[in-house]
C-alpha positions as CSV (number, residue, x, y, z in Angstrom):
1,M,95.0,114.2,82.1
2,S,94.2,117.9,82.6
3,K,97.3,120.0,82.6
4,S,97.6,122.7,85.2
5,G,95.5,125.7,84.3
6,Q,93.6,123.7,81.6
7,L,90.0,122.3,81.7
8,A,89.2,118.7,81.0
9,T,85.7,117.2,80.8
10,A,84.1,113.8,81.6
11,D,80.7,112.4,82.2
12,V,81.8,111.4,85.7
13,V,84.8,112.2,87.9
14,V,85.5,109.6,90.6
15,I,87.5,111.0,93.5
16,G,89.6,108.3,95.2
17,G,91.3,105.2,93.6
18,G,90.8,102.7,96.5
19,Q,88.4,99.8,96.5
20,A,85.3,101.9,96.2
21,G,86.6,104.1,93.5
22,L,87.8,101.1,91.4
23,A,84.4,99.4,91.9
24,A,82.7,102.5,90.6
25,G,85.0,102.5,87.6
26,Y,84.0,98.9,86.9
27,Y,80.3,99.8,86.7
28,L,80.9,103.1,84.9
29,R,82.8,101.2,82.2
30,R,79.9,98.7,81.9
31,A,77.5,101.7,81.6
32,G,79.5,103.1,78.7
33,L,80.2,106.4,80.4
34,D,83.3,108.6,79.9
35,F,84.9,108.8,83.3
36,V,88.2,109.4,85.1
37,I,89.4,108.3,88.6
38,L,91.6,110.8,90.5
39,D,93.7,109.2,93.2
40,A,96.0,111.0,95.6
41,Q,98.2,108.0,96.2
42,D,101.5,107.2,94.4
43,G,100.4,103.7,93.5
44,P,97.4,101.3,93.6
45,G,95.9,100.0,96.8
46,G,94.2,102.9,98.5
47,A,94.5,102.8,102.3
48,W,95.8,99.3,102.2
49,R,99.1,100.7,101.2
50,H,99.5,102.2,104.6
51,V,98.4,99.7,107.2
52,W,100.7,97.6,109.4
53,P,102.1,94.4,107.8
54,S,100.4,91.9,110.0
55,L,96.9,93.2,109.4
56,R,94.4,90.6,108.1
57,L,91.1,90.8,106.4
58,F,88.4,89.2,108.5
59,S,86.8,87.3,105.5
60,P,88.4,84.7,103.3
61,A,89.6,85.9,99.8
62,Q,86.6,84.5,98.0
63,H,84.3,86.6,100.1
64,S,86.4,89.8,99.8
65,S,86.2,90.5,96.1
66,L,85.2,93.5,94.0
67,P,82.7,93.0,91.2
68,G,83.8,91.0,88.1
69,R,87.1,89.6,89.4
70,P,87.5,87.2,92.4
71,M,90.4,87.8,94.8
72,P,92.9,85.0,94.4
73,A,93.0,82.5,97.2
74,T,95.8,82.6,99.8
75,R,97.5,79.9,101.8
76,E,96.4,81.6,105.0
77,P,92.7,81.6,105.7
78,Y,92.5,85.4,105.8
79,P,94.4,87.6,103.3
80,S,97.1,90.0,104.3
81,A,97.1,93.7,103.5
82,A,99.9,93.2,100.9
83,H,97.7,90.6,99.2
84,V,94.9,93.2,99.0
85,V,97.2,95.8,97.5
86,D,98.3,93.3,94.8
87,Y,94.7,92.4,94.1
88,L,93.6,96.0,93.7
89,A,96.6,96.7,91.4
90,D,95.7,93.7,89.3
91,Y,92.0,94.8,89.2
92,E,92.9,98.3,88.0
93,K,95.0,96.8,85.3
94,R,92.6,94.1,84.3
95,Y,89.8,96.6,83.5
96,A,92.2,99.3,82.2
97,L,90.6,101.8,84.6
98,P,91.6,105.4,83.8
99,V,93.2,106.2,87.1
100,H,95.3,109.4,87.3
101,R,97.8,109.6,90.2
102,P,99.1,111.2,92.2
103,V,96.3,113.9,91.9
104,R,95.2,115.8,95.0
105,V,91.6,117.1,94.7
106,H,91.3,120.5,96.4
107,H,87.6,121.3,96.1
108,V,84.4,120.5,94.2
109,H,82.3,123.4,93.1
110,R,79.0,123.9,91.4
111,D,79.6,125.2,87.9
112,G,76.7,125.8,85.6
113,P,75.0,122.5,84.6
114,G,77.8,120.4,86.1
115,L,80.4,120.2,88.8
116,R,84.0,121.6,88.7
117,V,86.8,119.6,90.4
118,D,89.9,121.6,91.2
119,T,93.1,119.6,91.7
120,D,96.8,120.2,92.0
121,R,97.1,119.0,88.3
122,G,94.4,121.0,86.7
123,T,90.6,121.3,86.6
124,W,87.9,118.9,85.5
125,H,84.3,119.6,84.6
126,A,81.8,116.7,85.0
127,A,78.1,116.0,84.8
128,H,78.5,113.9,88.0
129,V,81.0,113.3,90.7
130,I,81.4,110.2,92.8
131,S,83.3,110.8,96.0
132,A,85.1,107.7,97.2
133,T,87.9,109.2,99.4
134,G,87.2,106.8,102.4
135,T,88.1,107.6,106.0
136,W,91.8,106.6,106.4
137,W,92.9,110.2,106.2
138,Q,90.5,111.5,108.9
139,P,91.4,109.6,112.1
140,Y,89.3,110.3,115.1
141,L,90.9,111.1,118.4
142,P,88.4,111.5,121.3
143,H,89.0,114.1,123.9
144,Y,90.0,113.0,127.4
145,P,91.1,115.2,130.2
146,G,94.9,115.3,130.5
147,R,95.7,114.2,126.9
148,A,98.0,117.2,126.5
149,L,99.7,116.4,129.8
150,Y,100.8,112.9,128.9
151,Q,104.5,112.7,128.3
152,G,104.7,109.4,126.5
153,Q,104.1,108.6,122.8
154,Q,100.5,108.8,121.5
155,L,99.6,107.5,118.0
156,H,96.5,106.5,116.1
157,T,95.9,103.3,114.2
158,V,97.0,105.1,111.0
159,H,100.5,105.6,112.4
160,Y,101.1,102.0,113.7
161,R,103.6,100.1,111.6
162,G,104.5,97.1,113.7
163,P,105.6,96.0,117.2
164,A,109.4,96.7,116.9
165,P,109.4,100.2,118.5
166,F,107.4,99.0,121.5
167,Q,109.4,96.0,122.6
168,G,109.6,95.7,126.3
169,Q,107.3,98.7,126.8
170,R,103.9,98.9,128.4
171,V,101.4,100.1,125.8
172,V,97.8,101.1,126.3
173,I,95.5,100.2,123.5
174,V,92.2,102.2,123.3
175,G,89.2,100.8,121.4
176,G,87.1,97.6,121.2
177,G,87.1,96.8,117.5
178,N,89.1,94.5,115.1
179,S,92.0,97.0,114.7
180,A,92.5,97.2,118.4
181,A,92.4,93.4,118.8
182,Q,94.8,92.8,115.9
183,I,97.3,95.4,117.1
184,L,97.2,94.0,120.6
185,A,97.9,90.5,119.2
186,D,100.8,91.9,117.1
187,L,102.4,93.8,120.1
188,T,102.2,90.8,122.5
189,D,103.2,88.0,120.1
190,P,106.2,86.3,121.7
191,A,107.4,85.2,118.3
192,L,107.8,88.8,117.1
193,G,110.2,89.7,119.8
194,R,113.2,89.5,117.4
195,G,115.7,89.2,120.3
196,G,113.8,91.6,122.6
197,S,110.7,91.1,124.6
198,A,107.1,91.6,123.5
199,A,105.2,94.6,124.7
200,E,102.9,94.5,127.7
201,A,99.5,95.6,126.5
202,V,96.8,97.2,128.6
203,W,93.5,97.1,126.7
204,V,90.8,99.6,127.6
205,T,87.3,99.8,126.0
206,R,84.2,101.9,126.5
207,R,82.1,98.7,126.3
208,P,83.0,95.1,126.8
209,P,84.5,93.9,123.5
210,R,82.6,91.2,121.6
211,L,84.9,88.4,120.4
212,L,83.1,86.1,118.0
213,P,83.3,82.3,118.1
214,D,86.0,80.9,115.9
215,H,83.6,79.6,113.2
216,I,82.2,83.1,112.5
217,D,84.0,85.5,110.3
218,G,83.1,88.4,108.0
219,R,81.0,86.3,105.7
220,A,78.5,85.5,108.4
221,L,78.7,89.0,109.9
222,F,77.8,90.6,106.5
223,T,74.8,88.3,106.1
224,L,73.6,88.8,109.7
225,A,74.1,92.6,109.5
226,A,72.1,92.7,106.3
227,R,69.3,90.7,107.8
228,R,69.2,92.9,110.9
229,R,69.1,96.0,108.7
230,A,66.2,94.6,106.7
231,D,64.3,93.8,109.9
232,L,64.8,97.4,111.1
233,H,63.7,98.9,107.8
234,A,60.6,96.6,107.9
235,G,59.7,97.9,111.4
236,R,60.6,94.6,113.1
237,A,62.5,94.7,116.4
238,D,66.3,94.3,116.4
239,T,67.0,91.0,118.1
240,G,70.6,92.0,118.8
241,G,73.1,89.1,119.2
242,V,75.9,88.5,116.8
243,G,75.9,90.4,113.7
244,G,77.7,93.8,114.1
245,L,80.5,94.4,111.7
246,G,82.4,95.9,114.6
247,D,82.5,92.6,116.4
248,I,85.9,91.1,116.7
249,V,86.7,88.2,114.3
250,A,89.0,85.6,115.7
251,V,91.6,85.7,112.9
252,P,94.6,83.4,113.8
253,P,96.7,86.1,115.5
254,V,93.7,87.3,117.6
255,R,92.8,83.7,118.4
256,A,96.4,83.1,119.6
257,A,96.3,86.2,121.7
258,R,93.1,85.0,123.3
259,D,94.5,81.6,124.0
260,R,97.5,83.0,125.8
261,G,95.2,85.3,127.9
262,A,96.2,88.6,126.3
263,L,92.7,89.7,125.4
264,Q,91.7,91.1,128.8
265,A,89.9,94.4,128.6
266,R,89.5,97.0,131.3
267,P,86.8,99.7,131.5
268,M,87.7,103.0,129.8
269,F,89.9,105.4,131.8
270,T,88.6,108.8,132.7
271,R,91.8,110.8,132.4
272,L,95.4,110.8,131.3
273,T,98.3,111.7,133.6
274,E,101.8,112.8,132.8
275,T,102.9,109.2,132.9
276,G,99.9,107.1,131.9
277,I,96.1,106.7,132.5
278,G,93.8,106.9,135.5
279,W,90.3,106.2,136.8
280,D,88.1,108.3,139.0
281,D,88.0,105.6,141.6
282,G,91.7,105.8,142.1
283,P,93.8,103.3,140.1
284,R,96.5,104.6,137.8
285,I,98.7,102.8,135.2
286,D,101.9,104.1,133.9
287,C,102.8,103.4,130.2
288,E,105.3,104.4,127.6
289,A,102.8,104.7,124.7
290,I,99.0,104.9,124.0
291,I,97.6,103.7,120.7
292,W,94.2,105.1,119.9
293,C,92.2,102.6,117.8
294,T,89.2,104.9,117.9
295,G,88.1,104.9,114.4
296,F,87.7,107.4,111.6
297,R,85.5,110.1,110.2
298,P,84.7,110.5,106.4
299,A,87.4,112.5,104.5
300,L,85.1,115.1,103.0
301,R,86.9,118.4,103.1
302,H,87.0,118.6,99.3
303,L,83.2,118.9,99.3
304,S,83.1,121.9,101.7
305,P,82.3,124.5,99.0
306,L,79.0,122.6,98.3
307,R,77.8,123.3,101.9
308,L,76.0,120.0,102.3
309,R,76.7,119.2,105.9
310,T,74.1,119.4,108.6
311,D,74.8,120.7,112.1
312,D,75.9,117.2,113.2
313,G,78.5,117.1,110.3
314,A,76.6,114.6,108.2
315,I,75.7,114.8,104.5
316,P,72.1,113.7,104.1
317,L,71.7,111.1,101.4
318,T,69.0,109.4,99.4
319,G,70.7,106.1,98.6
320,T,74.1,107.4,97.5
321,R,72.9,110.8,96.2
322,A,73.4,113.9,98.2
323,H,70.2,115.7,99.1
324,G,71.5,119.1,98.4
325,E,73.4,118.2,95.2
326,P,71.9,115.5,93.0
327,R,75.0,115.4,90.8
328,L,77.1,114.1,93.7
329,H,77.2,110.5,95.0
330,L,79.1,109.3,98.0
331,I,80.3,105.7,98.4
332,G,82.6,103.5,100.6
333,Y,82.3,105.6,103.8
334,G,80.6,103.0,105.9
335,D,77.0,102.1,106.7
336,W,75.7,105.6,106.2
337,T,76.4,105.4,102.4
338,G,75.5,101.7,102.1
339,L,75.6,98.5,104.1
340,A,79.2,97.6,105.0
341,S,80.4,99.9,102.2
342,A,83.8,100.3,103.9
343,T,84.5,96.6,103.2
344,L,85.6,95.2,99.9
345,I,82.3,93.3,99.2
346,G,80.2,96.2,100.5
347,A,82.1,98.8,98.4
348,G,81.2,96.9,95.3
349,M,77.5,96.9,96.0
350,N,77.6,100.6,97.0
351,A,79.3,101.5,93.8
352,R,76.7,99.5,91.8
353,D,73.9,101.4,93.5
354,A,75.6,104.7,92.8
355,V,76.1,104.1,89.1
356,R,72.5,102.8,88.7
357,A,71.2,106.0,90.4
358,L,73.5,108.1,88.3
359,T,72.5,106.7,85.0
360,S,68.8,107.1,85.9
361,H,69.3,110.8,86.4
362,P,69.1,112.9,83.3
363,R,72.6,113.7,82.1
364,Q,73.5,117.3,82.0
365,P,75.2,118.7,78.9
366,R,78.9,119.3,79.1
C-alpha cells in the first residue's frame, strides 16, 4: 500500500470494494493486469454491512452471484444481508483480491499519461481507474414544503436499523419500491414486538406501488427488463407490464404484510406540518417519525476534479467509459452504467464490460 506522501503505481485502480469492485477485480485478475482495490470500509461487504438485519435479496442465492463463484444456498428462499456480507468476504478471499482498507479516496486527477488517485493513505498513479463507489453514501431526500417545520424524527433508508425504536408509534413511510415495502413489513410485523406493540405504518407513494405476483422474483425481473431494453434499443415499442426492477417482489415478509392488509398505499402528501403530513384537499395525519425510502444518487464527489458532469449532473458514458476521460470507467451505479448494474448479477456483467473495454484501449505508459 502507498504510504502517506509516497506514490504507488498500478495498471488499474478500482475505487470501491463492494460487489462491483470485487467483480472488477475478478476480471482484472483474469486479464493479467496489475491492479489494486481501494475500499473505505473497515471490512468486506460494501453497503451490505450497513443495511437493516431483516433486509432480503429479491432473488434466490443461485441467481445472485458474482462471476466465478456461486453464492451458497440458504435455508430461506431469499438470502439475508448477513449472508451477502459473508459471501462477499469469501469471494474476496477466494480470489486473493488486493483490497486495501480502510482507504478513503479524496479525488481523482489527470496526471500526464494517466490518472492520479489521492487518498488519506497516500497517492496512486494508474493508467486506468474504475469507479465502483455505488450509491449508498449519497441518499436522496426530496424537497417538500414544511420539511424543516416537522418536529418528529426524519430518517432515510440508510439510517434504518430495525423496528425496535418505533414500537407503538405511527410512522410514515415514503416511497414505492422494495426498500419501502420491506421496511413497512418489518415495522408492522406483530412477531417483532418484543413485548411492545408493532408500529402503525402509513405508506405514501407518488405512484401506485406495483406488487408482483408471488411466483415472480428478481430472476424474472432481470430477464424481462433485459428484453424490454433490447426492444427499446431496436426501436420497438415498450409494451410495459411487469419487468421493472423497481417493482416490489413478494419476499416472505412482504407477502405476510400484504396478507394482513398492511400494504395499503396513499397518494403522496403535499406538505409536512409540525406534527405530521398533509394534503392540499384537507386531510392531515400526525406521526412520530417519517422514513424516506426515496432512493440514492451516485457517490461521485471523488471525480469532481475531472469536470465530467453535464448540467443535469450526469456523467455521459459510452458503455462504461466516460466521454470526457477515456481512462475512467464507471460500474455498479444502476441502469445508466449497465443493465441492473446495482444488483449482484448485474454488477458482474457491468464489470466484465468495463474490463473488456479497458483492455481494448491502448495502455498508457506508467
